[in-house]
N, C-alpha and C positions, 0 to 999 in steps of 0.2 A: 504494501500500500504506500502511496505517494501521496503527501497533501502540502497545500501551498505553493504549487508552481504556479509560474505567470499565466500558461495554457494546458488544456488536457491534453494535448499534442505533446509538449514537453514533459510532461510527465509521463505519458505512455513510452516515449523514446528512451526515457532512463529506465524505465522497466523491463522494455525489449531488449538493452543494452545487457542488463542485468541477468537475462536468460529466461525471461516470462514470456509465453507465447499470446500471440495477437489475440487468438480465441478466447483466451481467460481473462482478457483487459476490457475493463467497463469504466466508464467516465460517470463522475456522480459530485453532486455537490452536497456539501455538510453544514449543515443549520444546529451547532452545538445547543444552543440557547433553547431551541425546540426539540432538543432528545426527549423520547418518549411520547412524542404526538407522530403523526405519520407525514407530518411535513418536515422532520428533520434530515430525511432523506431526499433529494432530490436527482432523480433517475435523467439527466439532459445534459448530454454532450454530444458533440460533431464526432468522437471518434465511436459512438455507438452505432453509427450508421455503417450495417454491415449486410449487403442484399445476401450475400454468399451464405450466410449464416441465418438469414430470414428475419434479421432486424432492419427495417427499411426505414428506421425513424430516429430521431436523437434520443428517445428513451430506452428504457430496457424491457422490449415488449413482452419476452418470455417471464408469467410468473413465478415460475419454479427459478430461474437466473435472480431475478428480484429477491425472491425469499432467502437464497443462499447467500447474496449480497449482503442483506438485513442482518442475518445470523452473523456473518462475518465482523460486520461493523459493530454488532452488539458486544462481541468478543474484544475488539481491539481499541474501543473508544471508551472512555470511562467518563459514566455521567460527570 
């Protein structure tokens, strides 16, 4: 996980250089002050547009991937 980059694409490049796979990377925005509400995670990034993976929007369209992202964030981000 990378936070506080200028652009999601910058963070994506860092993770790819570190060995992550493109298919495993998703761009989100976090609003820690809203932790515990549905709005604390915003699934919106240009790096999410992946027609080959069936994701045609800036969002994360697959509910299961959204759930997995949320579980990971709950584990990594302390309230």
